[in-house]
A tleap script that builds the chain and sets N, CA, C and O, in Angstrom:
source leaprc.protein.ff14SB
mol = sequence {
  NMET SER PHE ILE GLU ASP LEU GLU GLU TYR
  ASP ALA GLU LEU GLU ILE ARG LEU LYS LYS
  GLU TYR ALA THR VAL PHE GLY LEU PHE ARG
  TYR CYS VAL LEU THR ALA GLU ALA THR TYR
  LEU CYS ASN ARG LEU GLU MET ASP THR THR
  ASN GLN PRO THR TYR PRO LEU VAL HIE LEU
  THR MET GLU ASP VAL TRP VAL TRP ASP LYS
  ASN ARG PRO SER ARG ILE ILE PRO ARG ALA
  GLU VAL HIE THR THR GLN ASP VAL THR ILE
  GLU GLU LEU LYS PRO GLU SER GLU ILE ALA
  THR THR PHE PRO PRO GLY PHE GLU LEU SER
  ASP CGLU
}
set mol.1.N position { 123.908 141.621 65.920 }
set mol.1.CA position { 122.877 140.119 67.051 }
set mol.1.C position { 121.096 141.062 65.736 }
set mol.1.O position { 120.987 142.063 65.029 }
set mol.2.N position { 120.238 139.979 66.124 }
set mol.2.CA position { 119.403 139.930 65.988 }
set mol.2.C position { 118.459 140.135 67.347 }
set mol.2.O position { 118.771 140.068 68.536 }
set mol.3.N position { 116.960 140.456 66.590 }
set mol.3.CA position { 115.785 140.698 67.742 }
set mol.3.C position { 116.311 139.544 68.812 }
set mol.3.O position { 116.704 139.655 69.973 }
set mol.4.N position { 116.153 138.343 67.911 }
set mol.4.CA position { 115.524 137.039 68.695 }
set mol.4.C position { 116.506 136.501 69.100 }
set mol.4.O position { 116.147 135.524 69.759 }
set mol.5.N position { 117.838 136.611 69.072 }
set mol.5.CA position { 119.259 136.371 69.433 }
set mol.5.C position { 119.421 137.718 70.850 }
set mol.5.O position { 120.024 137.299 71.838 }
set mol.6.N position { 119.009 138.940 70.916 }
set mol.6.CA position { 118.631 139.743 71.918 }
set mol.6.C position { 117.883 138.763 73.034 }
set mol.6.O position { 118.164 138.381 74.169 }
set mol.7.N position { 116.635 138.533 71.982 }
set mol.7.CA position { 116.049 137.516 73.391 }
set mol.7.C position { 116.780 136.532 73.634 }
set mol.7.O position { 117.330 136.550 74.736 }
set mol.8.N position { 116.958 135.746 73.031 }
set mol.8.CA position { 116.865 134.316 73.791 }
set mol.8.C position { 118.142 134.369 74.906 }
set mol.8.O position { 118.212 133.558 75.829 }
set mol.9.N position { 119.264 135.573 74.656 }
set mol.9.CA position { 120.189 136.027 75.274 }
set mol.9.C position { 119.396 136.456 76.463 }
set mol.9.O position { 119.790 135.872 77.473 }
set mol.10.N position { 118.582 137.138 76.643 }
set mol.10.CA position { 117.720 137.745 77.890 }
set mol.10.C position { 117.332 136.828 78.594 }
set mol.10.O position { 117.874 136.678 79.689 }
set mol.11.N position { 116.449 136.083 78.244 }
set mol.11.CA position { 115.729 134.557 78.333 }
set mol.11.C position { 116.940 133.860 79.320 }
set mol.11.O position { 117.005 134.019 80.539 }
set mol.12.N position { 117.851 133.076 78.521 }
set mol.12.CA position { 119.041 133.167 79.234 }
set mol.12.C position { 119.519 134.128 80.621 }
set mol.12.O position { 119.322 133.694 81.756 }
set mol.13.N position { 119.848 134.810 80.498 }
set mol.13.CA position { 120.204 135.039 81.589 }
set mol.13.C position { 119.236 135.400 82.750 }
set mol.13.O position { 119.700 135.398 83.890 }
set mol.14.N position { 117.972 135.700 82.559 }
set mol.14.CA position { 116.957 134.963 83.533 }
set mol.14.C position { 116.767 133.747 84.261 }
set mol.14.O position { 116.505 133.673 85.462 }
set mol.15.N position { 116.958 132.539 83.239 }
set mol.15.CA position { 116.723 132.070 83.870 }
set mol.15.C position { 118.326 131.299 84.821 }
set mol.15.O position { 118.341 130.294 85.531 }
set mol.16.N position { 119.156 131.961 84.567 }
set mol.16.CA position { 120.893 131.655 84.793 }
set mol.16.C position { 120.294 132.250 86.696 }
set mol.16.O position { 120.307 131.518 87.686 }
set mol.17.N position { 119.784 133.913 86.656 }
set mol.17.CA position { 119.485 134.432 87.616 }
set mol.17.C position { 118.464 133.346 88.605 }
set mol.17.O position { 118.423 133.338 89.835 }
set mol.18.N position { 117.837 132.636 87.848 }
set mol.18.CA position { 116.565 132.503 89.024 }
set mol.18.C position { 117.564 130.670 89.601 }
set mol.18.O position { 117.244 130.216 90.699 }
set mol.19.N position { 118.262 130.161 89.049 }
set mol.19.CA position { 118.820 128.839 89.268 }
set mol.19.C position { 119.659 129.511 90.581 }
set mol.19.O position { 119.702 128.869 91.630 }
set mol.20.N position { 120.273 130.733 90.482 }
set mol.20.CA position { 121.342 130.960 91.677 }
set mol.20.C position { 120.403 131.511 92.474 }
set mol.20.O position { 120.857 131.669 93.608 }
set mol.21.N position { 119.095 131.932 92.340 }
set mol.21.CA position { 118.347 132.572 93.519 }
set mol.21.C position { 117.530 131.276 94.251 }
set mol.21.O position { 117.611 131.267 95.479 }
set mol.22.N position { 116.953 130.464 93.785 }
set mol.22.CA position { 116.888 129.392 93.987 }
set mol.22.C position { 117.967 127.791 94.689 }
set mol.22.O position { 117.703 126.652 95.073 }
set mol.23.N position { 119.292 128.702 94.507 }
set mol.23.CA position { 119.759 127.766 95.399 }
set mol.23.C position { 120.639 128.252 96.669 }
set mol.23.O position { 121.473 127.732 97.410 }
set mol.24.N position { 120.028 129.507 96.536 }
set mol.24.CA position { 120.444 130.691 98.009 }
set mol.24.C position { 119.642 130.714 98.919 }
set mol.24.O position { 119.918 131.115 100.050 }
set mol.25.N position { 117.482 129.882 98.218 }
set mol.25.CA position { 116.602 130.013 98.921 }
set mol.25.C position { 116.425 128.525 99.423 }
set mol.25.O position { 116.260 128.416 100.638 }
set mol.26.N position { 116.432 127.664 98.872 }
set mol.26.CA position { 116.571 126.427 98.998 }
set mol.26.C position { 116.638 126.179 100.153 }
set mol.26.O position { 115.585 125.644 100.500 }
set mol.27.N position { 117.630 126.324 101.316 }
set mol.27.CA position { 117.434 126.364 102.117 }
set mol.27.C position { 116.940 126.680 103.606 }
set mol.27.O position { 117.079 126.274 104.760 }
set mol.28.N position { 116.133 127.870 102.697 }
set mol.28.CA position { 115.148 128.106 103.987 }
set mol.28.C position { 113.950 127.838 103.663 }
set mol.28.O position { 113.176 128.795 103.622 }
set mol.29.N position { 113.425 126.470 103.336 }
set mol.29.CA position { 112.245 126.110 102.729 }
set mol.29.C position { 112.351 124.728 103.253 }
set mol.29.O position { 113.355 124.027 103.133 }
set mol.30.N position { 110.801 124.242 104.083 }
set mol.30.CA position { 110.665 122.808 104.648 }
set mol.30.C position { 110.062 122.379 103.373 }
set mol.30.O position { 111.135 122.206 102.796 }
set mol.31.N position { 109.276 122.105 102.578 }
set mol.31.CA position { 108.868 121.525 101.781 }
set mol.31.C position { 108.756 121.515 99.866 }
set mol.31.O position { 107.719 122.083 99.523 }
set mol.32.N position { 109.546 121.029 98.718 }
set mol.32.CA position { 109.642 121.289 97.394 }
set mol.32.C position { 108.442 120.853 96.896 }
set mol.32.O position { 108.504 119.704 96.457 }
set mol.33.N position { 107.171 121.482 96.802 }
set mol.33.CA position { 106.464 121.097 95.484 }
set mol.33.C position { 106.687 120.789 94.360 }
set mol.33.O position { 107.755 121.361 94.142 }
set mol.34.N position { 106.313 120.074 93.139 }
set mol.34.CA position { 107.071 119.686 92.055 }
set mol.34.C position { 104.390 119.886 91.473 }
set mol.34.O position { 103.310 119.745 92.047 }
set mol.35.N position { 104.761 120.136 90.539 }
set mol.35.CA position { 103.687 120.100 89.501 }
set mol.35.C position { 103.687 120.025 88.085 }
set mol.35.O position { 104.577 120.728 87.604 }
set mol.36.N position { 103.107 119.512 87.376 }
set mol.36.CA position { 103.000 120.232 85.946 }
set mol.36.C position { 103.318 121.555 85.533 }
set mol.36.O position { 104.041 121.753 84.557 }
set mol.37.N position { 102.858 122.416 86.167 }
set mol.37.CA position { 102.691 124.122 86.021 }
set mol.37.C position { 103.561 124.774 86.695 }
set mol.37.O position { 103.882 125.832 86.152 }
set mol.38.N position { 104.356 124.428 88.223 }
set mol.38.CA position { 105.423 125.232 88.368 }
set mol.38.C position { 105.891 124.150 89.830 }
set mol.38.O position { 105.288 123.247 90.409 }
set mol.39.N position { 107.275 124.796 90.030 }
set mol.39.CA position { 107.884 124.562 91.150 }
set mol.39.C position { 107.660 125.313 91.980 }
set mol.39.O position { 107.532 126.462 91.557 }
set mol.40.N position { 107.543 125.185 93.065 }
set mol.40.CA position { 107.511 125.781 94.329 }
set mol.40.C position { 108.316 125.248 96.037 }
set mol.40.O position { 108.047 124.080 96.319 }
set mol.41.N position { 108.843 125.687 96.658 }
set mol.41.CA position { 109.303 125.779 98.029 }
set mol.41.C position { 108.151 126.539 98.926 }
set mol.41.O position { 107.523 127.476 98.434 }
set mol.42.N position { 107.953 126.171 100.014 }
set mol.42.CA position { 106.678 126.619 101.132 }
set mol.42.C position { 107.907 125.866 102.413 }
set mol.42.O position { 108.687 124.914 102.413 }
set mol.43.N position { 107.428 127.111 103.546 }
set mol.43.CA position { 106.817 126.357 104.979 }
set mol.43.C position { 106.020 125.325 105.590 }
set mol.43.O position { 106.144 124.412 106.406 }
set mol.44.N position { 104.982 125.955 104.710 }
set mol.44.CA position { 103.681 125.512 105.828 }
set mol.44.C position { 102.569 124.741 104.495 }
set mol.44.O position { 101.951 125.462 103.712 }
set mol.45.N position { 102.484 123.166 104.445 }
set mol.45.CA position { 101.693 122.847 103.001 }
set mol.45.C position { 100.291 121.533 103.393 }
set mol.45.O position { 100.538 120.339 103.563 }
set mol.46.N position { 99.439 121.906 103.435 }
set mol.46.CA position { 97.921 121.583 102.616 }
set mol.46.C position { 97.483 121.079 102.214 }
set mol.46.O position { 96.575 121.687 101.647 }
set mol.47.N position { 97.460 119.890 102.008 }
set mol.47.CA position { 97.240 118.810 100.395 }
set mol.47.C position { 95.721 118.040 100.859 }
set mol.47.O position { 95.595 117.278 101.818 }
set mol.48.N position { 94.503 118.513 99.793 }
set mol.48.CA position { 93.400 118.091 100.053 }
set mol.48.C position { 92.954 117.475 98.454 }
set mol.48.O position { 92.956 118.162 97.432 }
set mol.49.N position { 92.579 116.003 98.534 }
set mol.49.CA position { 92.752 115.402 96.899 }
set mol.49.C position { 90.846 114.508 96.864 }
set mol.49.O position { 90.497 113.469 97.425 }
set mol.50.N position { 90.233 115.216 96.207 }
set mol.50.CA position { 89.131 115.133 95.831 }
set mol.50.C position { 88.514 113.810 94.951 }
set mol.50.O position { 88.191 114.216 93.835 }
set mol.51.N position { 88.280 112.511 95.093 }
set mol.51.CA position { 88.479 111.814 94.055 }
set mol.51.C position { 87.225 112.092 93.127 }
set mol.51.O position { 86.133 112.228 93.680 }
set mol.52.N position { 87.310 112.175 91.864 }
set mol.52.CA position { 85.944 112.420 90.697 }
set mol.52.C position { 85.916 111.201 90.272 }
set mol.52.O position { 86.775 110.336 90.439 }
set mol.53.N position { 84.591 111.102 89.532 }
set mol.53.CA position { 84.617 109.918 88.288 }
set mol.53.C position { 85.253 109.392 87.678 }
set mol.53.O position { 85.225 108.172 87.513 }
set mol.54.N position { 86.643 110.825 86.742 }
set mol.54.CA position { 87.369 110.577 86.087 }
set mol.54.C position { 88.821 110.552 86.513 }
set mol.54.O position { 89.677 109.829 86.003 }
set mol.55.N position { 89.118 111.891 88.047 }
set mol.55.CA position { 90.437 112.130 87.939 }
set mol.55.C position { 90.300 112.260 89.535 }
set mol.55.O position { 89.293 112.477 90.208 }
set mol.56.N position { 91.507 112.077 89.887 }
set mol.56.CA position { 91.452 113.029 91.469 }
set mol.56.C position { 91.375 114.572 90.917 }
set mol.56.O position { 91.354 114.871 89.723 }
set mol.57.N position { 91.342 115.352 91.846 }
set mol.57.CA position { 90.872 116.837 91.850 }
set mol.57.C position { 92.147 116.964 93.006 }
set mol.57.O position { 91.888 116.690 94.178 }
set mol.58.N position { 93.261 117.308 92.691 }
set mol.58.CA position { 94.576 117.675 93.716 }
set mol.58.C position { 94.063 119.487 94.399 }
set mol.58.O position { 93.935 120.459 93.655 }
set mol.59.N position { 93.865 119.520 95.834 }
set mol.59.CA position { 94.103 120.944 96.572 }
set mol.59.C position { 95.487 121.365 97.070 }
set mol.59.O position { 95.735 121.178 98.261 }
set mol.60.N position { 96.522 121.980 96.186 }
set mol.60.CA position { 96.586 122.861 97.854 }
set mol.60.C position { 97.211 124.076 98.477 }
set mol.60.O position { 97.339 124.987 97.659 }
set mol.61.N position { 97.439 124.225 99.121 }
set mol.61.CA position { 97.382 125.458 99.870 }
set mol.61.C position { 98.869 125.366 100.614 }
set mol.61.O position { 99.144 124.417 101.348 }
set mol.62.N position { 99.645 126.272 100.390 }
set mol.62.CA position { 100.854 126.776 100.566 }
set mol.62.C position { 100.641 127.846 101.468 }
set mol.62.O position { 99.515 128.334 101.560 }
set mol.63.N position { 102.147 128.521 102.545 }
set mol.63.CA position { 102.531 129.214 103.019 }
set mol.63.C position { 104.004 129.470 103.171 }
set mol.63.O position { 104.884 128.614 103.255 }
set mol.64.N position { 104.156 130.944 103.198 }
set mol.64.CA position { 105.362 131.310 102.949 }
set mol.64.C position { 106.403 130.472 101.756 }
set mol.64.O position { 107.189 129.534 101.897 }
set mol.65.N position { 106.013 131.259 100.586 }
set mol.65.CA position { 106.092 130.214 99.614 }
set mol.65.C position { 107.145 131.162 98.459 }
set mol.65.O position { 107.039 132.330 98.084 }
set mol.66.N position { 108.122 130.137 98.129 }
set mol.66.CA position { 109.353 130.364 96.965 }
set mol.66.C position { 108.522 129.971 95.656 }
set mol.66.O position { 108.099 128.823 95.801 }
set mol.67.N position { 108.159 130.493 94.493 }
set mol.67.CA position { 107.607 130.332 93.598 }
set mol.67.C position { 108.681 129.941 92.108 }
set mol.67.O position { 108.857 130.971 91.457 }
set mol.68.N position { 108.912 129.540 91.906 }
set mol.68.CA position { 109.919 129.224 90.358 }
set mol.68.C position { 109.086 129.888 89.391 }
set mol.68.O position { 108.069 129.391 88.906 }
set mol.69.N position { 109.671 131.333 89.055 }
set mol.69.CA position { 108.774 131.702 88.102 }
set mol.69.C position { 109.398 132.685 87.076 }
set mol.69.O position { 108.646 133.594 86.726 }
set mol.70.N position { 111.170 132.655 86.300 }
set mol.70.CA position { 111.583 133.859 86.475 }
set mol.70.C position { 110.526 135.050 85.780 }
set mol.70.O position { 110.916 136.164 86.130 }
set mol.71.N position { 109.750 135.097 85.219 }
set mol.71.CA position { 108.781 136.305 84.987 }
set mol.71.C position { 108.470 136.958 86.238 }
set mol.71.O position { 109.076 138.028 86.297 }
set mol.72.N position { 107.705 136.716 87.346 }
set mol.72.CA position { 107.619 136.990 88.576 }
set mol.72.C position { 108.262 138.398 89.245 }
set mol.72.O position { 109.335 138.293 89.838 }
set mol.73.N position { 107.660 139.611 89.157 }
set mol.73.CA position { 109.283 140.590 89.988 }
set mol.73.C position { 108.943 140.240 91.157 }
set mol.73.O position { 109.393 141.193 91.793 }
set mol.74.N position { 108.417 139.484 92.000 }
set mol.74.CA position { 108.758 138.754 93.140 }
set mol.74.C position { 108.558 137.246 93.536 }
set mol.74.O position { 107.509 136.778 93.978 }
set mol.75.N position { 109.214 136.859 93.410 }
set mol.75.CA position { 108.935 135.395 93.601 }
set mol.75.C position { 108.499 134.593 95.083 }
set mol.75.O position { 107.995 133.479 95.225 }
set mol.76.N position { 108.949 135.739 96.247 }
set mol.76.CA position { 108.504 135.450 97.517 }
set mol.76.C position { 106.643 135.758 97.841 }
set mol.76.O position { 106.506 136.925 97.473 }
set mol.77.N position { 105.643 135.395 98.196 }
set mol.77.CA position { 104.796 135.429 98.249 }
set mol.77.C position { 104.393 134.830 99.707 }
set mol.77.O position { 105.027 133.804 99.954 }
set mol.78.N position { 103.395 135.267 100.840 }
set mol.78.CA position { 102.596 134.447 101.719 }
set mol.78.C position { 102.368 133.828 101.369 }
set mol.78.O position { 103.292 133.014 101.394 }
set mol.79.N position { 100.957 133.195 100.540 }
set mol.79.CA position { 100.714 132.206 100.173 }
set mol.79.C position { 99.699 131.810 99.116 }
set mol.79.O position { 98.926 132.575 98.539 }
set mol.80.N position { 99.807 130.611 98.963 }
set mol.80.CA position { 99.336 130.165 97.441 }
set mol.80.C position { 98.779 129.033 97.039 }
set mol.80.O position { 99.695 128.246 97.277 }
set mol.81.N position { 97.973 128.443 96.625 }
set mol.81.CA position { 96.589 127.948 96.464 }
set mol.81.C position { 96.970 127.334 95.325 }
set mol.81.O position { 97.731 127.790 94.472 }
set mol.82.N position { 96.119 125.705 95.333 }
set mol.82.CA position { 97.483 125.893 93.370 }
set mol.82.C position { 96.144 124.600 93.374 }
set mol.82.O position { 96.125 123.820 94.327 }
set mol.83.N position { 95.280 124.492 92.468 }
set mol.83.CA position { 94.035 122.956 92.215 }
set mol.83.C position { 94.484 122.516 90.837 }
set mol.83.O position { 94.600 123.223 89.836 }
set mol.84.N position { 94.699 121.318 90.958 }
set mol.84.CA position { 95.045 120.623 89.460 }
set mol.84.C position { 94.607 119.135 89.433 }
set mol.84.O position { 93.935 118.677 90.358 }
set mol.85.N position { 94.945 118.463 88.489 }
set mol.85.CA position { 94.409 116.997 87.984 }
set mol.85.C position { 95.812 116.231 87.788 }
set mol.85.O position { 96.241 115.080 87.862 }
set mol.86.N position { 96.220 117.353 87.533 }
set mol.86.CA position { 97.957 116.769 86.954 }
set mol.86.C position { 98.823 115.541 88.169 }
set mol.86.O position { 97.957 115.189 88.970 }
set mol.87.N position { 99.852 115.017 88.419 }
set mol.87.CA position { 100.356 114.961 89.300 }
set mol.87.C position { 101.180 115.707 89.837 }
set mol.87.O position { 101.846 116.530 89.209 }
set mol.88.N position { 101.273 115.451 91.541 }
set mol.88.CA position { 102.122 116.185 92.285 }
set mol.88.C position { 102.952 115.057 93.046 }
set mol.88.O position { 102.612 113.920 93.373 }
set mol.89.N position { 104.615 116.009 93.289 }
set mol.89.CA position { 105.869 115.726 94.308 }
set mol.89.C position { 105.624 116.321 94.948 }
set mol.89.O position { 105.209 117.439 94.644 }
set mol.90.N position { 105.738 115.931 96.136 }
set mol.90.CA position { 105.869 116.478 97.390 }
set mol.90.C position { 107.464 116.593 98.455 }
set mol.90.O position { 107.583 116.526 99.678 }
set mol.91.N position { 107.920 116.677 97.980 }
set mol.91.CA position { 109.505 116.151 98.796 }
set mol.91.C position { 109.650 117.224 100.569 }
set mol.91.O position { 109.563 118.445 100.699 }
set mol.92.N position { 109.854 116.294 101.517 }
set mol.92.CA position { 109.942 117.270 102.739 }
set mol.92.C position { 111.378 117.436 103.236 }
set mol.92.O position { 112.009 116.559 103.825 }
set mol.93.N position { 111.721 118.378 103.002 }
set mol.93.CA position { 113.494 118.940 102.249 }
set mol.93.C position { 114.184 118.917 104.389 }
set mol.93.O position { 115.360 118.611 104.587 }
set mol.94.N position { 113.443 119.194 105.370 }
set mol.94.CA position { 113.671 119.113 106.737 }
set mol.94.C position { 112.732 118.800 107.766 }
set mol.94.O position { 111.711 119.412 107.449 }
set mol.95.N position { 112.579 118.334 108.561 }
set mol.95.CA position { 112.097 118.108 109.574 }
set mol.95.C position { 110.893 120.007 110.149 }
set mol.95.O position { 111.159 121.168 109.840 }
set mol.96.N position { 110.185 119.691 110.652 }
set mol.96.CA position { 109.439 120.869 111.547 }
set mol.96.C position { 110.045 121.786 111.861 }
set mol.96.O position { 110.057 122.945 111.447 }
set mol.97.N position { 110.922 120.949 113.114 }
set mol.97.CA position { 111.768 121.698 114.391 }
set mol.97.C position { 113.498 122.426 113.913 }
set mol.97.O position { 114.351 122.949 114.630 }
set mol.98.N position { 113.479 122.186 112.571 }
set mol.98.CA position { 114.368 122.844 112.288 }
set mol.98.C position { 114.335 123.767 111.187 }
set mol.98.O position { 115.395 124.013 110.609 }
set mol.99.N position { 112.959 124.469 110.709 }
set mol.99.CA position { 112.691 125.167 110.151 }
set mol.99.C position { 112.328 126.448 110.760 }
set mol.99.O position { 111.721 126.177 111.796 }
set mol.100.N position { 112.410 127.683 110.612 }
set mol.100.CA position { 111.307 128.664 110.673 }
set mol.100.C position { 110.280 129.148 109.795 }
set mol.100.O position { 110.589 129.434 108.638 }
set mol.101.N position { 109.370 129.247 110.103 }
set mol.101.CA position { 108.003 129.709 109.495 }
set mol.101.C position { 108.088 130.877 108.787 }
set mol.101.O position { 107.505 130.984 107.708 }
set mol.102.N position { 108.741 131.771 109.256 }
set mol.102.CA position { 108.764 133.130 108.162 }
set mol.102.C position { 110.234 133.329 108.031 }
set mol.102.O position { 111.201 132.639 108.354 }
set mol.103.N position { 110.062 134.799 107.304 }
set mol.103.CA position { 111.422 134.890 106.903 }
set mol.103.C position { 111.861 135.662 108.029 }
set mol.103.O position { 110.921 136.178 108.634 }
set mol.104.N position { 113.404 135.986 108.664 }
set mol.104.CA position { 114.260 137.079 108.983 }
set mol.104.C position { 114.034 137.875 108.314 }
set mol.104.O position { 114.104 137.791 107.088 }
set mol.105.N position { 113.564 139.274 109.220 }
set mol.105.CA position { 113.337 141.047 109.103 }
set mol.105.C position { 114.769 141.414 108.208 }
set mol.105.O position { 115.929 141.624 108.562 }
set mol.106.N position { 114.191 141.388 107.072 }
set mol.106.CA position { 115.162 142.304 106.885 }
set mol.106.C position { 115.710 141.678 105.217 }
set mol.106.O position { 116.339 142.292 104.355 }
set mol.107.N position { 115.138 140.101 105.195 }
set mol.107.CA position { 115.721 139.306 104.484 }
set mol.107.C position { 115.434 139.964 102.523 }
set mol.107.O position { 114.457 140.526 102.027 }
set mol.108.N position { 116.585 139.606 101.991 }
set mol.108.CA position { 116.552 140.243 100.537 }
set mol.108.C position { 117.631 139.555 100.076 }
set mol.108.O position { 118.734 139.336 100.578 }
set mol.109.N position { 116.995 139.164 98.743 }
set mol.109.CA position { 117.519 138.719 98.147 }
set mol.109.C position { 118.796 139.233 96.949 }
set mol.109.O position { 118.254 140.169 96.362 }
set mol.110.N position { 120.230 139.042 96.335 }
set mol.110.CA position { 120.791 139.761 96.008 }
set mol.110.C position { 120.513 139.302 94.257 }
set mol.110.O position { 119.861 138.328 93.881 }
set mol.111.N position { 121.065 140.099 93.570 }
set mol.111.CA position { 121.405 140.166 91.717 }
set mol.111.C position { 122.285 139.217 91.771 }
set mol.111.O position { 121.857 138.148 91.335 }
set mol.112.N position { 123.640 139.204 92.243 }
set mol.112.CA position { 124.495 139.026 91.892 }
set mol.112.C position { 124.124 137.147 92.630 }
set mol.112.O position { 124.963 136.256 92.499 }
savepdb mol mol.pdb
quit
């Protein structure tokens, strides 16, 4: 197997693990936020839009966040801020009354 094939296989394995992790944690979050740069799951979301002369500037502040990024050692982070001029899609997955705002004590993801 060539070096390039090894890298492609490794990348495919990372992608499969990421998809499994996404399926595992999806039910823990209230919002799914899609931007041109990344996909986020979060439990708290604030959005501010500033109209510029040529384009709108969107500022997202998220708390209790899971980031779709196969290269991150830890995808769960306490807070994220995003500034973008691209499209933003926000899906409310659950009403606030159905979701806890923090992970349970000892919560861990398995690689399986």
